[in-house]
MIDO-888703 format. One record per atom (N, C-alpha, C, CB): residue in one letter; x, y, z; atom name. Coordinates in steps of 0.1 Angstrom, whole numbers. Glycine has a CB too. Layout:
BEGIN
  code      x      y      z  site
     a      X      Y      Z    CA
...
END
This chain:
BEGIN
  code      x      y      z  site
     m   -309    429   -631     N
     m   -301    426   -643    CA
     m   -310    417   -652     C
     m   -288    419   -639    CB
     s   -307    418   -664     N
     s   -314    411   -674    CA
     s   -310    396   -674     C
     s   -312    417   -688    CB
     p   -319    386   -675     N
     p   -316    372   -676    CA
     p   -307    369   -688     C
     p   -328    364   -676    CB
     a   -309    376   -699     N
     a   -301    374   -711    CA
     a   -286    377   -709     C
     a   -306    382   -723    CB
     r   -284    388   -701     N
     r   -270    391   -698    CA
     r   -264    382   -688     C
     r   -269    406   -693    CB
     r   -272    376   -679     N
     r   -267    368   -669    CA
     r   -264    354   -674     C
     r   -277    367   -657    CB
     g   -272    349   -683     N
     g   -270    336   -689    CA
     g   -279    325   -683     C
     g   -256    331   -687    CB
     p   -282    315   -690     N
     p   -292    305   -685    CA
     p   -287    297   -674     C
     p   -296    295   -697    CB
     e   -274    295   -672     N
     e   -269    287   -661    CA
     e   -270    294   -648     C
     e   -254    284   -664    CB
     q   -272    307   -648     N
     q   -274    315   -635    CA
     q   -288    321   -634     C
     q   -263    326   -635    CB
     r   -297    314   -639     N
     r   -311    319   -638    CA
     r   -316    319   -624     C
     r   -321    309   -647    CB
     i   -325    329   -621     N
     i   -331    330   -608    CA
     i   -346    327   -610     C
     i   -328    344   -601    CB
     h   -351    317   -603     N
     h   -365    314   -604    CA
     h   -372    320   -592     C
     h   -368    298   -604    CB
     n   -385    323   -593     N
     n   -393    329   -582    CA
     n   -407    323   -582     C
     n   -392    344   -583    CB
     r   -413    325   -570     N
     r   -427    322   -568    CA
     r   -436    334   -566     C
     r   -428    312   -556    CB
     i   -432    345   -571     N
     i   -439    358   -568    CA
     i   -453    357   -572     C
     i   -432    369   -575    CB
     q   -456    352   -584     N
     q   -470    352   -589    CA
     q   -478    343   -581     C
     q   -470    348   -604    CB
     v   -473    331   -578     N
     v   -481    321   -570    CA
     v   -484    327   -556     C
     v   -473    308   -568    CB
     l   -474    333   -550     N
     l   -476    339   -536    CA
     l   -486    351   -537     C
     l   -463    343   -530    CB
     r   -485    359   -547     N
     r   -493    370   -548    CA
     r   -508    366   -550     C
     r   -488    379   -560    CB
     v   -510    357   -559     N
     v   -524    352   -562    CA
     v   -529    345   -550     C
     v   -524    343   -574    CB
     e   -521    337   -543     N
     e   -525    330   -531    CA
     e   -531    339   -521     C
     e   -514    322   -525    CB
     r   -525    351   -520     N
     r   -529    361   -510    CA
     r   -539    371   -515     C
     r   -517    368   -505    CB
     g   -544    369   -528     N
     g   -554    378   -533    CA
     g   -549    392   -536     C
     g   -566    379   -524    CB
     m   -536    392   -539     N
     m   -530    405   -542    CA
     m   -528    408   -557     C
     m   -516    406   -534    CB
     s   -531    419   -561     N
     s   -528    423   -575    CA
     s   -514    427   -577     C
     s   -538    434   -580    CB
     r   -510    428   -590     N
     r   -496    433   -593    CA
     r   -495    447   -588     C
     r   -493    432   -608    CB
     v   -505    455   -590     N
     v   -505    469   -585    CA
     v   -503    469   -570     C
     v   -518    476   -589    CB
     g   -511    461   -563     N
     g   -510    460   -548    CA
     g   -496    457   -543     C
     g   -520    451   -543    CB
     l   -490    447   -550     N
     l   -476    443   -546    CA
     l   -466    454   -549     C
     l   -472    429   -553    CB
     a   -468    460   -561     N
     a   -459    470   -565    CA
     a   -460    482   -556     C
     a   -463    475   -579    CB
     r   -472    486   -551     N
     r   -473    497   -541    CA
     r   -466    493   -528     C
     r   -488    500   -539    CB
     a   -468    480   -524     N
     a   -462    476   -511    CA
     a   -447    476   -511     C
     a   -467    462   -508    CB
     v   -441    474   -523     N
     v   -426    473   -524    CA
     v   -420    486   -531     C
     v   -421    461   -531    CB
     e   -429    495   -534     N
     e   -426    508   -540    CA
     e   -418    507   -553     C
     e   -417    515   -530    CB
     v   -424    499   -563     N
     v   -420    498   -576    CA
     v   -431    500   -586     C
     v   -412    485   -579    CB
     n   -428    500   -599     N
     n   -438    501   -609    CA
     n   -445    488   -611     C
     n   -432    506   -622    CB
     p   -458    487   -613     N
     p   -464    474   -616    CA
     p   -458    466   -627     C
     p   -479    476   -619    CB
     q   -453    473   -637     N
     q   -446    466   -648    CA
     q   -434    458   -643     C
     q   -442    476   -659    CB
     t   -427    463   -633     N
     t   -416    457   -627    CA
     t   -420    443   -621     C
     t   -409    465   -616    CB
     i   -431    443   -614     N
     i   -436    430   -609    CA
     i   -439    420   -620     C
     i   -449    433   -600    CB
     g   -445    425   -631     N
     g   -448    416   -642    CA
     g   -435    411   -648     C
     g   -456    424   -653    CB
     a   -425    419   -649     N
     a   -412    415   -655    CA
     a   -406    404   -646     C
     a   -403    427   -657    CB
     l   -407    406   -633     N
     l   -401    397   -623    CA
     l   -408    383   -624     C
     l   -402    402   -609    CB
     e   -422    384   -625     N
     e   -429    372   -626    CA
     e   -427    364   -638     C
     e   -444    375   -625    CB
     r   -424    371   -649     N
     r   -421    364   -662    CA
     r   -407    359   -663     C
     r   -424    373   -674    CB
     g   -398    364   -654     N
     g   -384    361   -654    CA
     g   -377    369   -664     C
     g   -383    346   -658    CB
     d   -383    381   -668     N
     d   -376    390   -678    CA
     d   -366    399   -670     C
     d   -386    398   -685    CB
     h   -367    399   -657     N
     h   -358    408   -649    CA
     h   -356    401   -636     C
     h   -365    422   -647    CB
     y   -344    404   -630     N
     y   -341    398   -617    CA
     y   -341    410   -607     C
     y   -327    391   -617    CB
     p   -346    408   -595     N
     p   -346    419   -585    CA
     p   -332    422   -579     C
     p   -356    416   -574    CB
     s   -331    434   -575     N
     s   -319    437   -567    CA
     s   -321    430   -553     C
     s   -317    453   -565    CB
     l   -311    429   -546     N
     l   -312    423   -532    CA
     l   -322    431   -524     C
     l   -298    423   -525    CB
     d   -321    444   -525     N
     d   -331    452   -517    CA
     d   -345    449   -521     C
     d   -328    467   -519    CB
     l   -348    448   -533     N
     l   -362    446   -538    CA
     l   -366    431   -534     C
     l   -363    448   -553    CB
     a   -357    422   -535     N
     a   -360    408   -531    CA
     a   -364    407   -517     C
     a   -348    399   -534    CB
     m   -356    415   -508     N
     m   -359    415   -494    CA
     m   -373    421   -491     C
     m   -348    422   -486    CB
     r   -376    432   -498     N
     r   -389    439   -496    CA
     r   -400    430   -500     C
     r   -389    452   -504    CB
     i   -399    422   -511     N
     i   -409    413   -516    CA
     i   -411    402   -505     C
     i   -405    407   -529    CB
     c   -400    397   -500     N
     c   -401    386   -490    CA
     c   -407    391   -477     C
     c   -387    381   -487    CB
     e   -405    404   -474     N
     e   -411    410   -462    CA
     e   -426    410   -464     C
     e   -406    424   -459    CB
     v   -431    414   -475     N
     v   -445    415   -478    CA
     v   -452    401   -476     C
     v   -448    420   -493    CB
     f   -445    391   -481     N
     f   -450    377   -480    CA
     f   -447    371   -467     C
     f   -445    369   -491    CB
     d   -439    377   -459     N
     d   -434    372   -446    CA
     d   -428    358   -447     C
     d   -446    371   -436    CB
     l   -419    357   -457     N
     l   -412    345   -460    CA
     l   -397    347   -462     C
     l   -418    338   -473    CB
     p   -389    337   -459     N
     p   -375    338   -461    CA
     p   -372    339   -476     C
     p   -367    327   -455    CB
     v   -360    345   -480     N
     v   -357    346   -494    CA
     v   -357    333   -501     C
     v   -343    352   -495    CB
     e   -352    322   -495     N
     e   -351    309   -502    CA
     e   -365    303   -505     C
     e   -343    300   -494    CB
     a   -375    308   -498     N
     a   -389    303   -501    CA
     a   -395    311   -513     C
     a   -398    306   -489    CB
     v   -389    322   -517     N
     v   -394    330   -528    CA
     v   -385    329   -541     C
     v   -396    344   -524    CB
     f   -372    328   -539     N
     f   -363    328   -550    CA
     f   -354    316   -549     C
     f   -354    341   -549    CB
     s   -349    311   -560     N
     s   -341    299   -561    CA
     s   -333    299   -574     C
     s   -349    286   -559    CB
     r   -321    292   -573     N
     r   -314    290   -586    CA
     r   -320    278   -593     C
     r   -299    287   -582    CB
     q   -326    269   -586     N
     q   -333    257   -592    CA
     q   -348    260   -594     C
     q   -331    244   -582    CB
     p   -354    254   -604     N
     p   -368    256   -606    CA
     p   -376    250   -594     C
     p   -373    249   -619    CB
     f   -386    257   -590     N
     f   -394    252   -579    CA
     f   -403    240   -584     C
     f   -404    263   -574    CB
     v   -404    230   -576     N
     v   -413    219   -579    CA
     v   -427    223   -576     C
     v   -409    206   -570    CB
     p   -436    220   -585     N
     p   -450    224   -583    CA
     p   -456    217   -570     C
     p   -459    220   -595    CB
     l   -464    225   -563     N
     l   -470    219   -551    CA
     l   -477    206   -553     C
     l   -479    230   -545    CB
     s   -484    205   -565     N
     s   -491    193   -567    CA
     s   -482    181   -568     C
     s   -499    194   -580    CB
     a   -470    183   -573     N
     a   -460    172   -574    CA
     a   -454    169   -560     C
     a   -449    176   -584    CB
     q   -453    179   -552     N
     q   -448    176   -538    CA
     q   -459    169   -530     C
     q   -444    189   -531    CB
     v   -471    173   -531     N
     v   -482    167   -523    CA
     v   -486    153   -528     C
     v   -494    176   -523    CB
     y   -487    152   -541     N
     y   -492    139   -546    CA
     y   -482    130   -552     C
     y   -502    143   -557    CB
     r   -470    131   -548     N
     r   -459    122   -553    CA
     r   -463    108   -550     C
     r   -446    126   -547    CB
     g   -462     99   -559     N
     g   -466     86   -558    CA
     g   -456     77   -551     C
     g   -469     80   -571    CB
END
């Protein structure tokens, strides 16, 4: 579903790009692994599109992480802020 139709109060944040880059995976590679078009991965990373539950689960399986580690209703805190909090 489109974020514009859903509204800003129900935004879904994700860590797809960070996880993908961390693992040295291209958008094309992730798209092949979850059987979608590479443009879909780009739209998800930009927040232009939200995944279906099935697609979210397939993405989480690729990264071997639970859904809440990849997707959230709250913005993710940057790792640098978590590690170097004063």
